[in-house]
C-alpha positions as CSV (number, residue, x, y, z in Angstrom):
1,X,46.6,-38.5,-23.9
2,X,44.3,-37.4,-21.1
3,X,40.8,-36.8,-21.9
4,X,40.9,-32.8,-22.2
5,X,43.6,-33.3,-24.7
6,X,41.2,-36.2,-26.8
7,X,38.6,-33.3,-27.0
8,X,40.7,-30.7,-27.8
9,X,39.9,-29.0,-24.3
10,X,36.7,-27.7,-25.6
11,X,35.1,-29.6,-22.9
12,X,36.7,-28.4,-19.8
13,X,34.4,-26.6,-17.4
14,X,35.0,-22.3,-17.6
15,X,34.9,-20.7,-14.5
16,X,32.5,-18.0,-13.2
17,X,29.5,-20.7,-14.3
18,X,26.3,-20.5,-12.3
19,X,27.9,-22.9,-9.7
20,X,30.9,-20.9,-9.0
21,X,31.2,-20.4,-5.4
22,X,28.9,-23.0,-4.2
23,X,29.8,-25.6,-1.5
24,X,28.2,-28.9,-0.7
25,X,24.7,-28.9,-0.3
26,X,24.3,-30.4,3.5
27,X,27.1,-28.2,4.6
28,X,25.8,-25.8,7.0
29,X,28.3,-22.4,8.1
30,X,28.3,-22.0,11.8
31,X,26.0,-19.1,13.2
32,X,29.5,-17.5,14.8
33,X,30.8,-17.4,10.9
34,X,27.5,-15.9,9.8
35,X,27.4,-13.3,12.4
36,X,31.3,-12.6,11.7
37,X,30.3,-11.8,8.2
38,X,27.2,-10.5,8.4
39,X,28.6,-8.1,11.2
40,X,31.8,-7.3,8.7
41,X,29.3,-6.0,5.7
42,X,27.6,-4.0,7.8
43,X,30.4,-2.3,9.4
44,X,32.4,-1.3,6.5
45,X,29.1,-0.2,4.3
46,X,29.9,3.2,3.4
47,X,26.0,3.9,2.8
48,X,25.0,2.5,6.4
49,X,25.5,3.7,10.3
50,X,25.6,0.3,11.9
51,X,25.9,1.5,15.5
52,X,22.5,0.8,16.6
53,X,22.1,-2.4,15.1
54,X,22.0,-5.7,16.9
55,X,22.1,-9.2,15.0
56,X,21.1,-12.5,16.6
57,X,21.7,-15.8,14.8
58,X,20.3,-19.3,15.2
59,X,20.2,-22.0,12.5
60,X,21.4,-19.7,9.7
61,X,18.2,-17.3,10.8
62,X,19.3,-13.8,11.2
63,X,17.1,-11.7,13.5
64,X,17.5,-7.4,13.0
65,X,16.6,-5.2,15.8
66,X,17.8,-1.6,16.7
67,X,17.5,1.5,14.9
68,X,18.6,3.1,11.5
69,X,17.9,6.4,9.9
70,X,15.6,5.8,7.3
71,X,13.7,3.2,5.3
72,X,16.6,2.9,2.8
73,X,18.8,2.0,5.6
74,X,16.4,-0.5,6.7
75,X,16.2,-2.3,3.3
76,X,19.9,-2.1,2.8
77,X,20.6,-3.9,6.0
78,X,18.5,-6.6,5.1
79,X,19.7,-6.8,1.8
80,X,23.5,-6.9,3.1
81,X,22.9,-9.8,5.5
82,X,20.7,-11.8,3.2
83,X,23.7,-12.0,0.7
84,X,26.0,-13.8,3.4
85,X,26.4,-17.5,2.4
86,X,24.5,-19.5,5.1
87,X,21.6,-17.2,6.1
88,X,18.7,-19.3,5.4
89,X,16.1,-16.2,6.6
90,X,16.4,-12.7,7.9
91,X,13.8,-11.5,10.4
92,X,13.9,-7.5,10.0
93,X,12.7,-6.1,13.1
94,X,14.6,-2.8,12.8
95,X,12.7,0.4,13.6
96,X,13.4,3.7,11.6
97,X,14.0,6.6,13.9
98,X,11.8,10.0,13.0
């Protein structure tokens, strides 16, 4: 009899918990992988024209430069980049074209 059988299976960890998708604490993603994922998110967002946006990633810190059409696009860009695993900080230096 296994441990889970002796407990009736009720002690099993359920998927989708608060720890789902989290890797080892001290493992860092490479800047190249962060750049690729961030750029893919920006490029594929239907609510954003990312043609004038530049990304620079160093030690997990992302700096956004360039121009966007409005403030909503500026904050959307920051939110998308901030959602990438491994990003420690986002410096949003985007300018809004008037």
